mmCIF file of the N, C-alpha and C atoms, coordinates in Angstrom:
data_MODEL
# 
_entry.id   MODEL 
# 
loop_
_atom_site.group_PDB 
_atom_site.id 
_atom_site.type_symbol 
_atom_site.label_atom_id 
_atom_site.label_alt_id 
_atom_site.label_comp_id 
_atom_site.label_asym_id 
_atom_site.label_entity_id 
_atom_site.label_seq_id 
_atom_site.pdbx_PDB_ins_code 
_atom_site.Cartn_x 
_atom_site.Cartn_y 
_atom_site.Cartn_z 
_atom_site.occupancy 
_atom_site.B_iso_or_equiv 
_atom_site.pdbx_formal_charge 
_atom_site.auth_seq_id 
_atom_site.auth_comp_id 
_atom_site.auth_asym_id 
_atom_site.auth_atom_id 
_atom_site.pdbx_PDB_model_num 
ATOM 1   N N  . MET A 1 1  ? 0.808   -1.205  0.000  1.00 0.00 ? 1  MET A N  1 
ATOM 2   C CA . MET A 1 1  ? 0.000   0.000   0.000  1.00 0.00 ? 1  MET A CA 1 
ATOM 3   C C  . MET A 1 1  ? 0.846   1.262   0.000  1.00 0.00 ? 1  MET A C  1 
ATOM 4   N N  . GLY A 1 2  ? 2.108   1.123   0.161  1.00 0.00 ? 2  GLY A N  1 
ATOM 5   C CA . GLY A 1 2  ? 2.949   2.304   0.140  1.00 0.00 ? 2  GLY A CA 1 
ATOM 6   C C  . GLY A 1 2  ? 3.156   2.875   1.518  1.00 0.00 ? 2  GLY A C  1 
ATOM 7   N N  . LEU A 1 3  ? 3.935   3.934   1.540  1.00 0.00 ? 3  LEU A N  1 
ATOM 8   C CA . LEU A 1 3  ? 4.303   4.560   2.805  1.00 0.00 ? 3  LEU A CA 1 
ATOM 9   C C  . LEU A 1 3  ? 3.107   5.185   3.519  1.00 0.00 ? 3  LEU A C  1 
ATOM 10  N N  . PHE A 1 4  ? 2.182   5.736   2.741  1.00 0.00 ? 4  PHE A N  1 
ATOM 11  C CA . PHE A 1 4  ? 1.033   6.400   3.335  1.00 0.00 ? 4  PHE A CA 1 
ATOM 12  C C  . PHE A 1 4  ? -0.244  5.653   2.966  1.00 0.00 ? 4  PHE A C  1 
ATOM 13  N N  . ALA A 1 5  ? -0.508  4.589   3.684  1.00 0.00 ? 5  ALA A N  1 
ATOM 14  C CA . ALA A 1 5  ? -1.691  3.772   3.430  1.00 0.00 ? 5  ALA A CA 1 
ATOM 15  C C  . ALA A 1 5  ? -2.948  4.573   3.744  1.00 0.00 ? 5  ALA A C  1 
ATOM 16  N N  . LYS A 1 6  ? -4.005  4.309   2.990  1.00 0.00 ? 6  LYS A N  1 
ATOM 17  C CA . LYS A 1 6  ? -5.280  4.964   3.270  1.00 0.00 ? 6  LYS A CA 1 
ATOM 18  C C  . LYS A 1 6  ? -5.837  4.412   4.566  1.00 0.00 ? 6  LYS A C  1 
ATOM 19  N N  . ARG A 1 7  ? -6.490  5.263   5.300  1.00 0.00 ? 7  ARG A N  1 
ATOM 20  C CA . ARG A 1 7  ? -7.094  4.867   6.575  1.00 0.00 ? 7  ARG A CA 1 
ATOM 21  C C  . ARG A 1 7  ? -8.573  5.182   6.562  1.00 0.00 ? 7  ARG A C  1 
ATOM 22  N N  . GLN A 1 8  ? -9.279  4.502   7.443  1.00 0.00 ? 8  GLN A N  1 
ATOM 23  C CA . GLN A 1 8  ? -10.696 4.779   7.624  1.00 0.00 ? 8  GLN A CA 1 
ATOM 24  C C  . GLN A 1 8  ? -10.994 4.801   9.115  1.00 0.00 ? 8  GLN A C  1 
ATOM 25  N N  . SER A 1 9  ? -12.071 5.451   9.445  1.00 0.00 ? 9  SER A N  1 
ATOM 26  C CA . SER A 1 9  ? -12.516 5.540   10.828 1.00 0.00 ? 9  SER A CA 1 
ATOM 27  C C  . SER A 1 9  ? -13.692 4.588   11.010 1.00 0.00 ? 9  SER A C  1 
ATOM 28  N N  . VAL A 1 10 ? -13.632 3.799   12.073 1.00 0.00 ? 10 VAL A N  1 
ATOM 29  C CA . VAL A 1 10 ? -14.683 2.823   12.359 1.00 0.00 ? 10 VAL A CA 1 
ATOM 30  C C  . VAL A 1 10 ? -15.300 3.168   13.711 1.00 0.00 ? 10 VAL A C  1 
ATOM 31  N N  . ALA A 1 11 ? -16.610 3.305   13.741 1.00 0.00 ? 11 ALA A N  1 
ATOM 32  C CA . ALA A 1 11 ? -17.319 3.596   14.987 1.00 0.00 ? 11 ALA A CA 1 
ATOM 33  C C  . ALA A 1 11 ? -17.830 2.286   15.580 1.00 0.00 ? 11 ALA A C  1 
ATOM 34  N N  . LEU A 1 12 ? -17.598 2.127   16.874 1.00 0.00 ? 12 LEU A N  1 
ATOM 35  C CA . LEU A 1 12 ? -18.035 0.926   17.578 1.00 0.00 ? 12 LEU A CA 1 
ATOM 36  C C  . LEU A 1 12 ? -19.004 1.279   18.695 1.00 0.00 ? 12 LEU A C  1 
ATOM 37  N N  . ARG A 1 13 ? -19.924 0.398   18.939 1.00 0.00 ? 13 ARG A N  1 
ATOM 38  C CA . ARG A 1 13 ? -20.776 0.435   20.133 1.00 0.00 ? 13 ARG A CA 1 
ATOM 39  C C  . ARG A 1 13 ? -20.190 -0.626  21.050 1.00 0.00 ? 13 ARG A C  1 
ATOM 40  N N  . ILE A 1 14 ? -19.842 -0.262  22.293 1.00 0.00 ? 14 ILE A N  1 
ATOM 41  C CA . ILE A 1 14 ? -19.191 -1.194  23.209 1.00 0.00 ? 14 ILE A CA 1 
ATOM 42  C C  . ILE A 1 14 ? -20.018 -1.282  24.485 1.00 0.00 ? 14 ILE A C  1 
ATOM 43  N N  . GLU A 1 15 ? -20.384 -2.501  24.872 1.00 0.00 ? 15 GLU A N  1 
ATOM 44  C CA . GLU A 1 15 ? -21.207 -2.719  26.055 1.00 0.00 ? 15 GLU A CA 1 
ATOM 45  C C  . GLU A 1 15 ? -20.403 -3.387  27.159 1.00 0.00 ? 15 GLU A C  1 
ATOM 46  N N  . GLY A 1 16 ? -20.693 -2.998  28.395 1.00 0.00 ? 16 GLY A N  1 
ATOM 47  C CA . GLY A 1 16 ? -20.135 -3.684  29.548 1.00 0.00 ? 16 GLY A CA 1 
ATOM 48  C C  . GLY A 1 16 ? -19.024 -2.956  30.292 1.00 0.00 ? 16 GLY A C  1 
ATOM 49  N N  . MET A 1 17 ? -18.539 -1.854  29.770 1.00 0.00 ? 17 MET A N  1 
ATOM 50  C CA . MET A 1 17 ? -17.472 -1.126  30.454 1.00 0.00 ? 17 MET A CA 1 
ATOM 51  C C  . MET A 1 17 ? -18.059 -0.346  31.631 1.00 0.00 ? 17 MET A C  1 
ATOM 52  N N  . THR A 1 18 ? -17.442 -0.492  32.796 1.00 0.00 ? 18 THR A N  1 
ATOM 53  C CA . THR A 1 18 ? -17.954 0.196   33.981 1.00 0.00 ? 18 THR A CA 1 
ATOM 54  C C  . THR A 1 18 ? -16.943 1.133   34.632 1.00 0.00 ? 18 THR A C  1 
ATOM 55  N N  . CYS A 1 19 ? -15.680 1.077   34.208 1.00 0.00 ? 19 CYS A N  1 
ATOM 56  C CA . CYS A 1 19 ? -14.659 1.902   34.867 1.00 0.00 ? 19 CYS A CA 1 
ATOM 57  C C  . CYS A 1 19 ? -13.524 2.212   33.899 1.00 0.00 ? 19 CYS A C  1 
ATOM 58  N N  . GLY A 1 20 ? -12.598 3.031   34.349 1.00 0.00 ? 20 GLY A N  1 
ATOM 59  C CA . GLY A 1 20 ? -11.442 3.392   33.546 1.00 0.00 ? 20 GLY A CA 1 
ATOM 60  C C  . GLY A 1 20 ? -10.576 2.200   33.189 1.00 0.00 ? 20 GLY A C  1 
ATOM 61  N N  . HIS A 1 21 ? -10.491 1.225   34.091 1.00 0.00 ? 21 HIS A N  1 
ATOM 62  C CA . HIS A 1 21 ? -9.708  0.026   33.812 1.00 0.00 ? 21 HIS A CA 1 
ATOM 63  C C  . HIS A 1 21 ? -10.330 -0.744  32.642 1.00 0.00 ? 21 HIS A C  1 
ATOM 64  N N  . CYS A 1 22 ? -11.648 -0.835  32.615 1.00 0.00 ? 22 CYS A N  1 
ATOM 65  C CA . CYS A 1 22 ? -12.353 -1.481  31.502 1.00 0.00 ? 22 CYS A CA 1 
ATOM 66  C C  . CYS A 1 22 ? -12.005 -0.770  30.190 1.00 0.00 ? 22 CYS A C  1 
ATOM 67  N N  . GLU A 1 23 ? -12.072 0.531   30.228 1.00 0.00 ? 23 GLU A N  1 
ATOM 68  C CA . GLU A 1 23 ? -11.778 1.335   29.041 1.00 0.00 ? 23 GLU A CA 1 
ATOM 69  C C  . GLU A 1 23 ? -10.360 1.068   28.542 1.00 0.00 ? 23 GLU A C  1 
ATOM 70  N N  . GLN A 1 24 ? -9.410  1.026   29.453 1.00 0.00 ? 24 GLN A N  1 
ATOM 71  C CA . GLN A 1 24 ? -8.017  0.797   29.065 1.00 0.00 ? 24 GLN A CA 1 
ATOM 72  C C  . GLN A 1 24 ? -7.826  -0.599  28.479 1.00 0.00 ? 24 GLN A C  1 
ATOM 73  N N  . LYS A 1 25 ? -8.518  -1.596  29.025 1.00 0.00 ? 25 LYS A N  1 
ATOM 74  C CA . LYS A 1 25 ? -8.437  -2.958  28.481 1.00 0.00 ? 25 LYS A CA 1 
ATOM 75  C C  . LYS A 1 25 ? -8.917  -2.987  27.035 1.00 0.00 ? 25 LYS A C  1 
ATOM 76  N N  . VAL A 1 26 ? -9.999  -2.267  26.757 1.00 0.00 ? 26 VAL A N  1 
ATOM 77  C CA . VAL A 1 26 ? -10.555 -2.233  25.409 1.00 0.00 ? 26 VAL A CA 1 
ATOM 78  C C  . VAL A 1 26 ? -9.599  -1.504  24.458 1.00 0.00 ? 26 VAL A C  1 
ATOM 79  N N  . VAL A 1 27 ? -9.059  -0.373  24.887 1.00 0.00 ? 27 VAL A N  1 
ATOM 80  C CA . VAL A 1 27 ? -8.098  0.366   24.057 1.00 0.00 ? 27 VAL A CA 1 
ATOM 81  C C  . VAL A 1 27 ? -6.897  -0.517  23.726 1.00 0.00 ? 27 VAL A C  1 
ATOM 82  N N  . THR A 1 28 ? -6.357  -1.186  24.718 1.00 0.00 ? 28 THR A N  1 
ATOM 83  C CA . THR A 1 28 ? -5.202  -2.057  24.503 1.00 0.00 ? 28 THR A CA 1 
ATOM 84  C C  . THR A 1 28 ? -5.540  -3.185  23.534 1.00 0.00 ? 28 THR A C  1 
ATOM 85  N N  . ALA A 1 29 ? -6.686  -3.806  23.726 1.00 0.00 ? 29 ALA A N  1 
ATOM 86  C CA . ALA A 1 29 ? -7.099  -4.894  22.841 1.00 0.00 ? 29 ALA A CA 1 
ATOM 87  C C  . ALA A 1 29 ? -7.226  -4.410  21.399 1.00 0.00 ? 29 ALA A C  1 
ATOM 88  N N  . LEU A 1 30 ? -7.843  -3.260  21.218 1.00 0.00 ? 30 LEU A N  1 
ATOM 89  C CA . LEU A 1 30 ? -8.034  -2.728  19.865 1.00 0.00 ? 30 LEU A CA 1 
ATOM 90  C C  . LEU A 1 30 ? -6.719  -2.336  19.211 1.00 0.00 ? 30 LEU A C  1 
ATOM 91  N N  . THR A 1 31 ? -5.841  -1.683  19.953 1.00 0.00 ? 31 THR A N  1 
ATOM 92  C CA . THR A 1 31 ? -4.582  -1.238  19.349 1.00 0.00 ? 31 THR A CA 1 
ATOM 93  C C  . THR A 1 31 ? -3.640  -2.393  19.046 1.00 0.00 ? 31 THR A C  1 
ATOM 94  N N  . ASN A 1 32 ? -3.913  -3.572  19.592 1.00 0.00 ? 32 ASN A N  1 
ATOM 95  C CA . ASN A 1 32 ? -3.110  -4.753  19.271 1.00 0.00 ? 32 ASN A CA 1 
ATOM 96  C C  . ASN A 1 32 ? -3.576  -5.461  18.001 1.00 0.00 ? 32 ASN A C  1 
ATOM 97  N N  . VAL A 1 33 ? -4.680  -5.018  17.419 1.00 0.00 ? 33 VAL A N  1 
ATOM 98  C CA . VAL A 1 33 ? -5.179  -5.606  16.175 1.00 0.00 ? 33 VAL A CA 1 
ATOM 99  C C  . VAL A 1 33 ? -4.345  -5.055  15.016 1.00 0.00 ? 33 VAL A C  1 
ATOM 100 N N  . LYS A 1 34 ? -3.900  -5.949  14.132 1.00 0.00 ? 34 LYS A N  1 
ATOM 101 C CA . LYS A 1 34 ? -3.110  -5.532  12.982 1.00 0.00 ? 34 LYS A CA 1 
ATOM 102 C C  . LYS A 1 34 ? -3.900  -4.551  12.125 1.00 0.00 ? 34 LYS A C  1 
ATOM 103 N N  . GLY A 1 35 ? -3.284  -3.419  11.804 1.00 0.00 ? 35 GLY A N  1 
ATOM 104 C CA . GLY A 1 35 ? -3.914  -2.397  10.975 1.00 0.00 ? 35 GLY A CA 1 
ATOM 105 C C  . GLY A 1 35 ? -4.524  -1.256  11.757 1.00 0.00 ? 35 GLY A C  1 
ATOM 106 N N  . VAL A 1 36 ? -4.595  -1.389  13.086 1.00 0.00 ? 36 VAL A N  1 
ATOM 107 C CA . VAL A 1 36 ? -5.173  -0.319  13.918 1.00 0.00 ? 36 VAL A CA 1 
ATOM 108 C C  . VAL A 1 36 ? -4.081  0.683   14.275 1.00 0.00 ? 36 VAL A C  1 
ATOM 109 N N  . HIS A 1 37 ? -4.383  1.963   14.107 1.00 0.00 ? 37 HIS A N  1 
ATOM 110 C CA . HIS A 1 37 ? -3.443  3.026   14.429 1.00 0.00 ? 37 HIS A CA 1 
ATOM 111 C C  . HIS A 1 37 ? -3.830  3.788   15.692 1.00 0.00 ? 37 HIS A C  1 
ATOM 112 N N  . LEU A 1 38 ? -5.121  3.876   15.960 1.00 0.00 ? 38 LEU A N  1 
ATOM 113 C CA . LEU A 1 38 ? -5.586  4.678   17.087 1.00 0.00 ? 38 LEU A CA 1 
ATOM 114 C C  . LEU A 1 38 ? -6.948  4.168   17.537 1.00 0.00 ? 38 LEU A C  1 
ATOM 115 N N  . ALA A 1 39 ? -7.135  4.100   18.842 1.00 0.00 ? 39 ALA A N  1 
ATOM 116 C CA . ALA A 1 39 ? -8.442  3.737   19.396 1.00 0.00 ? 39 ALA A CA 1 
ATOM 117 C C  . ALA A 1 39 ? -8.794  4.753   20.471 1.00 0.00 ? 39 ALA A C  1 
ATOM 118 N N  . LYS A 1 40 ? -9.956  5.369   20.337 1.00 0.00 ? 40 LYS A N  1 
ATOM 119 C CA . LYS A 1 40 ? -10.470 6.315   21.324 1.00 0.00 ? 40 LYS A CA 1 
ATOM 120 C C  . LYS A 1 40 ? -11.782 5.760   21.849 1.00 0.00 ? 40 LYS A C  1 
ATOM 121 N N  . ILE A 1 41 ? -11.920 5.731   23.156 1.00 0.00 ? 41 ILE A N  1 
ATOM 122 C CA . ILE A 1 41 ? -13.115 5.175   23.781 1.00 0.00 ? 41 ILE A CA 1 
ATOM 123 C C  . ILE A 1 41 ? -13.807 6.251   24.616 1.00 0.00 ? 41 ILE A C  1 
ATOM 124 N N  . ASP A 1 42 ? -15.123 6.317   24.499 1.00 0.00 ? 42 ASP A N  1 
ATOM 125 C CA . ASP A 1 42 ? -15.950 7.175   25.342 1.00 0.00 ? 42 ASP A CA 1 
ATOM 126 C C  . ASP A 1 42 ? -16.790 6.222   26.194 1.00 0.00 ? 42 ASP A C  1 
ATOM 127 N N  . ARG A 1 43 ? -16.220 5.822   27.334 1.00 0.00 ? 43 ARG A N  1 
ATOM 128 C CA . ARG A 1 43 ? -16.864 4.823   28.196 1.00 0.00 ? 43 ARG A CA 1 
ATOM 129 C C  . ARG A 1 43 ? -18.273 5.209   28.607 1.00 0.00 ? 43 ARG A C  1 
ATOM 130 N N  . PRO A 1 44 ? -18.512 6.451   29.092 1.00 0.00 ? 44 PRO A N  1 
ATOM 131 C CA . PRO A 1 44 ? -19.875 6.787   29.510 1.00 0.00 ? 44 PRO A CA 1 
ATOM 132 C C  . PRO A 1 44 ? -20.905 6.647   28.372 1.00 0.00 ? 44 PRO A C  1 
ATOM 133 N N  . ALA A 1 45 ? -20.486 6.925   27.154 1.00 0.00 ? 45 ALA A N  1 
ATOM 134 C CA . ALA A 1 45 ? -21.398 6.812   26.013 1.00 0.00 ? 45 ALA A CA 1 
ATOM 135 C C  . ALA A 1 45 ? -21.448 5.393   25.452 1.00 0.00 ? 45 ALA A C  1 
ATOM 136 N N  . GLY A 1 46 ? -20.485 4.553   25.852 1.00 0.00 ? 46 GLY A N  1 
ATOM 137 C CA . GLY A 1 46 ? -20.431 3.192   25.333 1.00 0.00 ? 46 GLY A CA 1 
ATOM 138 C C  . GLY A 1 46 ? -20.061 3.131   23.866 1.00 0.00 ? 46 GLY A C  1 
ATOM 139 N N  . ARG A 1 47 ? -19.199 4.055   23.467 1.00 0.00 ? 47 ARG A N  1 
ATOM 140 C CA . ARG A 1 47 ? -18.806 4.134   22.062 1.00 0.00 ? 47 ARG A CA 1 
ATOM 141 C C  . ARG A 1 47 ? -17.292 4.255   21.935 1.00 0.00 ? 47 ARG A C  1 
ATOM 142 N N  . GLY A 1 48 ? -16.822 3.889   20.752 1.00 0.00 ? 48 GLY A N  1 
ATOM 143 C CA . GLY A 1 48 ? -15.412 4.030   20.462 1.00 0.00 ? 48 GLY A CA 1 
ATOM 144 C C  . GLY A 1 48 ? -15.214 4.349   18.997 1.00 0.00 ? 48 GLY A C  1 
ATOM 145 N N  . THR A 1 49 ? -14.076 4.947   18.692 1.00 0.00 ? 49 THR A N  1 
ATOM 146 C CA . THR A 1 49 ? -13.682 5.225   17.323 1.00 0.00 ? 49 THR A CA 1 
ATOM 147 C C  . THR A 1 49 ? -12.297 4.651   17.124 1.00 0.00 ? 49 THR A C  1 
ATOM 148 N N  . VAL A 1 50 ? -12.134 3.908   16.054 1.00 0.00 ? 50 VAL A N  1 
ATOM 149 C CA . VAL A 1 50 ? -10.871 3.247   15.780 1.00 0.00 ? 50 VAL A CA 1 
ATOM 150 C C  . VAL A 1 50 ? -10.408 3.660   14.386 1.00 0.00 ? 50 VAL A C  1 
ATOM 151 N N  . GLU A 1 51 ? -9.168  4.116   14.284 1.00 0.00 ? 51 GLU A N  1 
ATOM 152 C CA . GLU A 1 51 ? -8.591  4.475   12.996 1.00 0.00 ? 51 GLU A CA 1 
ATOM 153 C C  . GLU A 1 51 ? -7.784  3.277   12.506 1.00 0.00 ? 51 GLU A C  1 
ATOM 154 N N  . VAL A 1 52 ? -8.155  2.771   11.328 1.00 0.00 ? 52 VAL A N  1 
ATOM 155 C CA . VAL A 1 52 ? -7.537  1.561   10.793 1.00 0.00 ? 52 VAL A CA 1 
ATOM 156 C C  . VAL A 1 52 ? -7.116  1.770   9.339  1.00 0.00 ? 52 VAL A C  1 
ATOM 157 N N  . ASP A 1 53 ? -6.190  0.920   8.888  1.00 0.00 ? 53 ASP A N  1 
ATOM 158 C CA . ASP A 1 53 ? -5.860  0.890   7.469  1.00 0.00 ? 53 ASP A CA 1 
ATOM 159 C C  . ASP A 1 53 ? -7.065  0.374   6.705  1.00 0.00 ? 53 ASP A C  1 
ATOM 160 N N  . VAL A 1 54 ? -7.315  0.929   5.518  1.00 0.00 ? 54 VAL A N  1 
ATOM 161 C CA . VAL A 1 54 ? -8.353  0.404   4.644  1.00 0.00 ? 54 VAL A CA 1 
ATOM 162 C C  . VAL A 1 54 ? -7.995  -1.044  4.350  1.00 0.00 ? 54 VAL A C  1 
ATOM 163 N N  . GLY A 1 55 ? -8.962  -1.920  4.432  1.00 0.00 ? 55 GLY A N  1 
ATOM 164 C CA . GLY A 1 55 ? -8.731  -3.334  4.184  1.00 0.00 ? 55 GLY A CA 1 
ATOM 165 C C  . GLY A 1 55 ? -8.523  -4.151  5.448  1.00 0.00 ? 55 GLY A C  1 
ATOM 166 N N  . THR A 1 56 ? -8.464  -3.469  6.605  1.00 0.00 ? 56 THR A N  1 
ATOM 167 C CA . THR A 1 56 ? -8.335  -4.186  7.880  1.00 0.00 ? 56 THR A CA 1 
ATOM 168 C C  . THR A 1 56 ? -9.590  -5.023  8.109  1.00 0.00 ? 56 THR A C  1 
ATOM 169 N N  . ASP A 1 57 ? -9.405  -6.223  8.628  1.00 0.00 ? 57 ASP A N  1 
ATOM 170 C CA . ASP A 1 57 ? -10.519 -7.117  8.940  1.00 0.00 ? 57 ASP A CA 1 
ATOM 171 C C  . ASP A 1 57 ? -11.281 -6.530  10.129 1.00 0.00 ? 57 ASP A C  1 
ATOM 172 N N  . LEU A 1 58 ? -12.430 -5.944  9.864  1.00 0.00 ? 58 LEU A N  1 
ATOM 173 C CA . LEU A 1 58 ? -13.184 -5.265  10.914 1.00 0.00 ? 58 LEU A CA 1 
ATOM 174 C C  . LEU A 1 58 ? -13.749 -6.232  11.947 1.00 0.00 ? 58 LEU A C  1 
ATOM 175 N N  . SER A 1 59 ? -13.966 -7.479  11.561 1.00 0.00 ? 59 SER A N  1 
ATOM 176 C CA . SER A 1 59 ? -14.436 -8.448  12.547 1.00 0.00 ? 59 SER A CA 1 
ATOM 177 C C  . SER A 1 59 ? -13.378 -8.704  13.614 1.00 0.00 ? 59 SER A C  1 
ATOM 178 N N  . ALA A 1 60 ? -12.122 -8.433  13.302 1.00 0.00 ? 60 ALA A N  1 
ATOM 179 C CA . ALA A 1 60 ? -11.046 -8.590  14.286 1.00 0.00 ? 60 ALA A CA 1 
ATOM 180 C C  . ALA A 1 60 ? -11.195 -7.574  15.416 1.00 0.00 ? 60 ALA A C  1 
ATOM 181 N N  . LEU A 1 61 ? -11.817 -6.434  15.135 1.00 0.00 ? 61 LEU A N  1 
ATOM 182 C CA . LEU A 1 61 ? -12.038 -5.417  16.175 1.00 0.00 ? 61 LEU A CA 1 
ATOM 183 C C  . LEU A 1 61 ? -13.023 -5.933  17.213 1.00 0.00 ? 61 LEU A C  1 
ATOM 184 N N  . THR A 1 62 ? -14.161 -6.436  16.749 1.00 0.00 ? 62 THR A N  1 
ATOM 185 C CA . THR A 1 62 ? -15.160 -6.923  17.695 1.00 0.00 ? 62 THR A CA 1 
ATOM 186 C C  . THR A 1 62 ? -14.666 -8.174  18.409 1.00 0.00 ? 62 THR A C  1 
ATOM 187 N N  . ALA A 1 63 ? -13.890 -8.994  17.720 1.00 0.00 ? 63 ALA A N  1 
ATOM 188 C CA . ALA A 1 63 ? -13.328 -10.194 18.351 1.00 0.00 ? 63 ALA A CA 1 
ATOM 189 C C  . ALA A 1 63 ? -12.338 -9.823  19.449 1.00 0.00 ? 63 ALA A C  1 
ATOM 190 N N  . ALA A 1 64 ? -11.535 -8.793  19.227 1.00 0.00 ? 64 ALA A N  1 
ATOM 191 C CA . ALA A 1 64 ? -10.555 -8.357  20.229 1.00 0.00 ? 64 ALA A CA 1 
ATOM 192 C C  . ALA A 1 64 ? -11.257 -7.836  21.482 1.00 0.00 ? 64 ALA A C  1 
ATOM 193 N N  . VAL A 1 65 ? -12.344 -7.098  21.285 1.00 0.00 ? 65 VAL A N  1 
ATOM 194 C CA . VAL A 1 65 ? -13.111 -6.578  22.418 1.00 0.00 ? 65 VAL A CA 1 
ATOM 195 C C  . VAL A 1 65 ? -13.757 -7.741  23.182 1.00 0.00 ? 65 VAL A C  1 
ATOM 196 N N  . ALA A 1 66 ? -14.299 -8.697  22.460 1.00 0.00 ? 66 ALA A N  1 
ATOM 197 C CA . ALA A 1 66 ? -14.926 -9.859  23.102 1.00 0.00 ? 66 ALA A CA 1 
ATOM 198 C C  . ALA A 1 66 ? -13.904 -10.656 23.905 1.00 0.00 ? 66 ALA A C  1 
ATOM 199 N N  . LYS A 1 67 ? -12.698 -10.745 23.396 1.00 0.00 ? 67 LYS A N  1 
ATOM 200 C CA . LYS A 1 67 ? -11.651 -11.521 24.065 1.00 0.00 ? 67 LYS A CA 1 
ATOM 201 C C  . LYS A 1 67 ? -11.321 -10.968 25.458 1.00 0.00 ? 67 LYS A C  1 
ATOM 202 N N  . VAL A 1 68 ? -11.502 -9.651  25.645 1.00 0.00 ? 68 VAL A N  1 
ATOM 203 C CA . VAL A 1 68 ? -11.239 -9.060  26.964 1.00 0.00 ? 68 VAL A CA 1 
ATOM 204 C C  . VAL A 1 68 ? -12.519 -8.879  27.787 1.00 0.00 ? 68 VAL A C  1 
ATOM 205 N N  . GLY A 1 69 ? -13.634 -9.463  27.311 1.00 0.00 ? 69 GLY A N  1 
ATOM 206 C CA . GLY A 1 69 ? -14.825 -9.550  28.141 1.00 0.00 ? 69 GLY A CA 1 
ATOM 207 C C  . GLY A 1 69 ? -15.942 -8.562  27.901 1.00 0.00 ? 69 GLY A C  1 
ATOM 208 N N  . TYR A 1 70 ? -15.938 -7.886  26.756 1.00 0.00 ? 70 TYR A N  1 
ATOM 209 C CA . TYR A 1 70 ? -16.984 -6.898  26.470 1.00 0.00 ? 70 TYR A CA 1 
ATOM 210 C C  . TYR A 1 70 ? -17.614 -7.224  25.120 1.00 0.00 ? 70 TYR A C  1 
ATOM 211 N N  . ARG A 1 71 ? -18.729 -6.589  24.821 1.00 0.00 ? 71 ARG A N  1 
ATOM 212 C CA . ARG A 1 71 ? -19.415 -6.822  23.562 1.00 0.00 ? 71 ARG A CA 1 
ATOM 213 C C  . ARG A 1 71 ? -19.311 -5.570  22.703 1.00 0.00 ? 71 ARG A C  1 
ATOM 214 N N  . ALA A 1 72 ? -18.924 -5.757  21.450 1.00 0.00 ? 72 ALA A N  1 
ATOM 215 C CA . ALA A 1 72 ? -18.812 -4.616  20.532 1.00 0.00 ? 72 ALA A CA 1 
ATOM 216 C C  . ALA A 1 72 ? -19.517 -4.928  19.227 1.00 0.00 ? 72 ALA A C  1 
ATOM 217 N N  . SER A 1 73 ? -20.039 -3.889  18.622 1.00 0.00 ? 73 SER A N  1 
ATOM 218 C CA . SER A 1 73 ? -20.612 -4.012  17.286 1.00 0.00 ? 73 SER A CA 1 
ATOM 219 C C  . SER A 1 73 ? -20.183 -2.786  16.488 1.00 0.00 ? 73 SER A C  1 
ATOM 220 N N  . ILE A 1 74 ? -20.017 -2.991  15.213 1.00 0.00 ? 74 ILE A N  1 
ATOM 221 C CA . ILE A 1 74 ? -19.601 -1.899  14.321 1.00 0.00 ? 74 ILE A CA 1 
ATOM 222 C C  . ILE A 1 74 ? -20.829 -1.075  13.982 1.00 0.00 ? 74 ILE A C  1 
ATOM 223 N N  . GLU A 1 75 ? -20.709 0.239   14.174 1.00 0.00 ? 75 GLU A N  1 
ATOM 224 C CA . GLU A 1 75 ? -21.830 1.134   13.874 1.00 0.00 ? 75 GLU A CA 1 
ATOM 225 C C  . GLU A 1 75 ? -21.759 1.655   12.441 1.00 0.00 ? 75 GLU A C  1 
ATOM 226 N N  . THR A 1 76 ? -20.640 2.252   12.077 1.00 0.00 ? 76 THR A N  1 
ATOM 227 C CA . THR A 1 76 ? -20.496 2.816   10.742 1.00 0.00 ? 76 THR A CA 1 
ATOM 228 C C  . THR A 1 76 ? -19.024 2.793   10.359 1.00 0.00 ? 76 THR A C  1 
ATOM 229 N N  . THR A 1 77 ? -18.784 2.897   9.072  1.00 0.00 ? 77 THR A N  1 
ATOM 230 C CA . THR A 1 77 ? -17.416 3.079   8.599  1.00 0.00 ? 77 THR A CA 1 
ATOM 231 C C  . THR A 1 77 ? -17.445 4.199   7.580  1.00 0.00 ? 77 THR A C  1 
ATOM 232 N N  . SER A 1 78 ? -16.343 4.908   7.476  1.00 0.00 ? 78 SER A N  1 
ATOM 233 C CA . SER A 1 78 ? -16.227 5.968   6.479  1.00 0.00 ? 78 SER A CA 1 
ATOM 234 C C  . SER A 1 78 ? -14.787 6.062   6.023  1.00 0.00 ? 78 SER A C  1 
ATOM 235 N N  . ALA A 1 79 ? -14.612 6.528   4.808  1.00 0.00 ? 79 ALA A N  1 
ATOM 236 C CA . ALA A 1 79 ? -13.263 6.648   4.256  1.00 0.00 ? 79 ALA A CA 1 
ATOM 237 C C  . ALA A 1 79 ? -12.604 7.915   4.730  1.00 0.00 ? 79 ALA A C  1 
# 
């Protein structure tokens, strides 16, 4: 893809986070997914935004969140 790969923003709905530690677990899980550059979580709103390379397997995002004990679903994607 070259030095400057195209990126997209993915909005997630995340359920089950109750504290800052929960939020940090989700951020860590998401940023460990190949192709993820940035994960921002708004715990009180139960939402997150993840910046990924175009072509990243988006199901890997929800799987990573599930692996640390929370439920996530993809809301929208945009280029």
